[in-house]
C-alpha positions as CSV (number, residue, x, y, z in Angstrom):
1,G,23.4,15.2,-4.5
2,R,22.1,12.3,-6.5
3,A,18.7,12.4,-4.6
4,A,18.1,16.0,-5.6
5,T,19.1,15.3,-9.2
6,D,16.8,12.3,-9.4
7,A,13.9,14.3,-7.9
8,A,14.4,17.2,-10.2
9,A,14.7,14.9,-13.2
10,S,11.4,13.1,-12.5
11,S,8.7,14.9,-14.5
12,K,6.1,12.8,-12.8
13,T,4.6,13.9,-9.5
14,P,2.7,11.7,-7.1
15,N,-0.5,13.6,-8.1
16,S,-0.1,13.0,-11.9
17,A,-1.5,9.5,-11.7
18,A,-4.5,8.7,-13.8
19,A,-7.5,9.6,-11.7
20,S,-9.5,6.7,-12.8
21,G,-7.2,4.0,-11.6
22,K,-5.1,2.9,-8.7
23,R,-1.5,3.9,-8.0
24,L,1.3,1.6,-6.8
25,F,4.5,2.7,-5.2
26,V,7.4,0.3,-4.9
27,T,10.5,1.0,-2.8
28,V,13.7,-0.9,-2.2
29,G,15.2,1.6,0.2
30,T,18.7,2.9,0.0
31,T,20.4,-0.4,-1.0
32,S,19.6,-2.6,-4.0
33,F,17.0,-5.4,-4.3
34,D,17.2,-6.5,-7.9
35,A,15.2,-9.7,-7.2
36,L,12.2,-7.5,-6.4
37,L,12.6,-5.4,-9.5
38,A,13.0,-8.5,-11.6
39,A,9.8,-10.0,-10.1
40,L,7.9,-6.7,-10.8
41,D,9.0,-7.0,-14.4
42,R,7.5,-10.4,-15.0
43,P,4.7,-10.3,-17.6
44,K,2.3,-12.1,-15.3
45,V,3.0,-9.6,-12.5
46,V,2.4,-6.7,-14.8
47,A,-0.8,-8.3,-16.0
48,T,-1.9,-8.9,-12.4
49,L,-1.3,-5.2,-11.6
50,R,-3.5,-4.2,-14.6
51,A,-6.2,-6.7,-13.6
52,R,-6.3,-5.2,-10.1
53,G,-6.9,-1.8,-11.5
54,F,-3.5,-0.2,-11.3
55,T,-2.9,2.5,-13.9
56,S,0.2,4.1,-12.3
57,V,3.4,2.6,-10.9
58,A,6.2,4.5,-9.4
59,V,9.4,2.5,-8.6
60,Q,12.2,3.7,-6.3
61,F,15.1,1.4,-7.3
62,G,17.9,2.6,-5.0
63,R,21.3,1.4,-6.0
64,G,19.9,-1.5,-8.0
65,E,21.0,-2.4,-11.5
66,A,17.8,-4.1,-12.7
67,S,16.1,-0.7,-13.6
68,G,18.1,-0.7,-16.8
69,R,16.9,-4.1,-17.7
70,V,13.1,-3.6,-17.3
71,R,11.3,-4.9,-20.3
72,N,7.6,-5.4,-19.3
73,L,6.9,-2.8,-16.6
74,V,7.0,0.1,-18.9
75,S,4.6,2.9,-19.7
76,R,2.0,2.1,-22.3
77,P,-1.7,3.0,-22.8
78,G,-3.5,2.5,-19.5
79,L,-0.3,2.1,-17.4
80,E,2.0,5.0,-16.5
81,V,5.4,3.9,-15.1
82,S,8.0,6.1,-13.5
83,M,11.3,5.1,-11.9
84,F,13.9,7.0,-9.8
85,A,16.9,6.0,-7.7
86,F,16.4,8.3,-4.6
87,K,14.3,11.2,-3.3
88,P,14.9,13.2,-0.1
89,S,11.6,11.7,1.3
90,L,9.3,8.9,0.1
91,E,6.4,10.0,2.2
92,A,4.6,11.9,-0.6
93,E,4.9,8.9,-2.9
94,M,3.5,6.6,-0.2
95,R,0.6,9.0,0.7
96,A,-0.3,9.3,-3.0
97,S,-0.5,5.5,-3.5
98,D,-3.3,2.9,-3.0
99,L,-0.7,0.2,-2.3
100,V,2.9,0.3,-1.3
101,I,5.3,-2.6,-2.0
102,T,8.4,-2.3,0.1
103,H,11.5,-4.2,0.9
104,A,11.6,-5.5,4.5
105,G,13.7,-2.8,6.0
106,A,12.2,-1.6,9.3
107,G,12.3,2.1,8.3
108,S,10.4,1.6,5.1
109,I,7.8,-0.7,6.7
110,F,7.1,1.6,9.6
111,E,7.0,4.7,7.3
112,C,4.4,2.9,5.2
113,L,2.3,1.9,8.3
114,A,2.6,5.4,9.7
115,V,0.9,6.9,6.6
116,E,-1.8,4.2,6.9
117,K,-1.3,2.7,3.4
118,P,-1.8,-0.9,2.6
119,C,1.6,-2.5,2.7
120,L,2.9,-5.6,0.9
121,V,6.4,-6.4,2.1
122,V,8.8,-8.4,-0.1
123,V,11.5,-10.1,1.9
124,N,15.0,-10.4,0.4
125,E,15.8,-14.1,0.8
126,R,19.5,-13.4,0.6
127,L,19.3,-11.4,3.8
128,M,17.3,-13.9,5.9
129,G,19.8,-13.8,8.7
130,N,19.2,-10.1,9.4
131,H,15.7,-10.5,11.0
132,Q,13.8,-8.7,8.2
133,A,11.7,-11.8,7.7
134,E,10.9,-12.0,11.4
135,L,9.8,-8.4,11.4
136,A,7.5,-8.9,8.4
137,E,6.1,-12.1,9.9
138,A,5.4,-10.5,13.3
139,L,3.6,-7.5,11.7
140,A,1.7,-9.8,9.4
141,E,0.5,-12.0,12.2
142,R,-1.0,-8.9,13.8
143,G,-2.7,-8.2,10.5
144,H,-0.9,-4.9,9.7
145,L,0.6,-6.0,6.4
146,R,1.1,-8.9,4.1
147,W,4.5,-10.3,3.0
148,C,6.0,-12.5,0.4
149,V,9.3,-13.4,-1.3
150,P,10.1,-12.2,-4.9
151,A,9.1,-15.6,-6.4
152,N,5.6,-15.3,-4.9
153,L,4.9,-11.7,-5.8
154,E,2.3,-12.5,-8.5
155,Q,0.3,-14.7,-6.1
156,A,0.6,-12.2,-3.2
157,L,-0.7,-9.3,-5.5
158,A,-3.5,-11.4,-6.8
159,E,-4.6,-12.4,-3.3
160,F,-4.0,-9.0,-1.6
161,E,-7.0,-7.7,0.2
162,P,-6.3,-4.3,1.7
163,E,-9.6,-4.1,3.6
164,S,-8.5,-7.1,5.6
165,L,-5.5,-5.2,7.1
166,V,-5.6,-3.9,10.7
167,P,-4.4,-0.3,11.2
168,Y,-1.1,-0.1,12.9
169,E,-1.3,1.9,16.2
170,G,2.1,3.4,16.5
171,G,3.6,4.6,19.7
172,D,4.7,1.4,21.4
173,P,8.0,0.3,19.8
174,E,8.6,-1.8,22.9
175,G,5.7,-4.0,21.8
176,V,7.3,-4.8,18.5
177,A,10.7,-5.3,20.3
178,R,9.0,-7.8,22.7
179,A,7.4,-9.6,19.8
180,L,10.7,-9.9,18.0
181,D,12.4,-11.0,21.2
182,Q,9.8,-13.7,21.6
183,L,10.1,-14.9,18.0
184,L,13.9,-14.9,18.1
185,S,14.0,-16.8,21.4
186,C,12.1,-19.8,20.0
């Protein structure tokens, strides 16, 4: 299928990142989140990534259309950029990264937390009724991740301190469910 084709077409592997710098992985999941891709492409966001020491960026853009309109987040000396639509698994990409930026889907968030990588969640404001923001807020309140909306990505990246995060102790999904129930009952 398409995932296998995209995986085979990608000449970059998670381990090909420049050893001297940090690696960022961005995922939008299986749908599209063009607002996140557009935010990543802003010159100030690219400059912030470079200033924070990132030399490699891998972007999984899903069904999004913005990947064809990227102008600033492109490979150049000191910054290697690769993009793909889908892969059978994103675990290797996450494990090979120093920071993961993900959409607010529960599957992507918990996959990132399970591999114990710093996680910056970007909430799709157009989907505010689907409780993604509440999940991101609940996990951020417990210190497991940070979150923002696309318009605030530059500031969130500039202020992101991975050492301030609290490791997520998996195994109690009921605890998350209770926290969400509490938030939603207010």
